[in-house]
C-alpha positions in Angstrom: 2.8 -15.1 52.8 1.8 -13.9 49.3 -1.9 -13.5 48.7 -3.6 -14.6 45.4 -6.3 -12.5 43.8 -9.7 -14.3 43.8 -12.2 -13.8 41.0 -15.4 -11.9 41.8 -17.3 -15.2 41.8 -16.6 -18.8 41.1 -16.8 -19.5 37.4 -19.3 -22.0 36.2 -19.5 -23.8 32.8 -22.4 -21.6 31.9 -20.6 -18.3 32.5 -17.5 -19.8 30.7 -19.8 -20.4 27.7 -21.0 -16.8 27.8 -17.4 -15.5 28.0 -16.6 -17.6 24.9 -19.6 -16.3 23.0 -18.8 -12.7 23.8 -15.1 -13.1 23.1 -15.9 -14.8 19.7 -18.8 -12.3 18.9 -21.3 -15.1 18.5 -24.8 -13.5 18.2 -27.1 -13.9 21.1 -28.5 -12.4 24.3 -26.6 -13.2 27.5 -27.3 -12.3 31.1 -25.7 -13.6 34.3 -25.9 -13.0 38.0 -23.8 -15.3 40.2 -23.9 -18.7 38.6 -27.4 -18.2 37.1 -27.5 -17.4 33.4 -29.9 -16.7 30.6 -28.5 -17.4 27.2 -30.5 -17.0 24.0 -28.3 -18.0 21.1 -24.6 -18.5 21.3 -23.0 -21.9 21.8 -20.9 -24.0 24.2 -17.3 -23.0 24.7 -14.6 -25.0 23.1 -13.0 -27.5 25.6 -9.6 -25.7 25.4 -11.1 -22.2 26.0 -9.6 -20.9 29.2 -11.6 -17.6 29.6 -14.1 -16.6 32.2 -16.2 -13.7 33.3 -14.9 -11.8 36.4 -18.1 -9.9 37.3 -20.9 -11.3 39.4 -23.6 -9.9 37.1 -24.0 -8.4 33.6 -26.0 -8.3 30.4 -24.7 -8.5 26.8 -26.3 -8.5 23.4 -24.1 -9.6 20.4 -25.7 -8.7 17.0 -24.8 -10.1 13.6 -22.2 -8.0 12.0 -19.9 -8.2 15.1 -21.7 -5.5 17.1 -21.6 -6.0 20.9 -23.4 -4.1 23.6 -22.5 -5.1 27.1 -22.3 -4.0 30.7 -19.1 -6.1 31.1 -15.9 -4.1 30.7 -13.4 -6.7 32.0 -11.2 -9.2 30.2 -11.9 -12.9 29.6 -8.5 -14.1 30.7 -8.5 -16.7 33.6 
């Protein structure tokens, strides 16, 4: 029986919003651990955005001018 790969944690709408903001380089401060998040700045993800974060924790700062500093090194693909 084939096994499917499970994400590191279940995605929530809040972590999906953070993935969108980091992917689109929208300025803000983002932190997540499990399904708990702190988001200063940013915006909600577009309804059609399929991305997610595959780590159970992390911190990111996106500055104006498209500079990003983050502990997250994964991809945003579902």
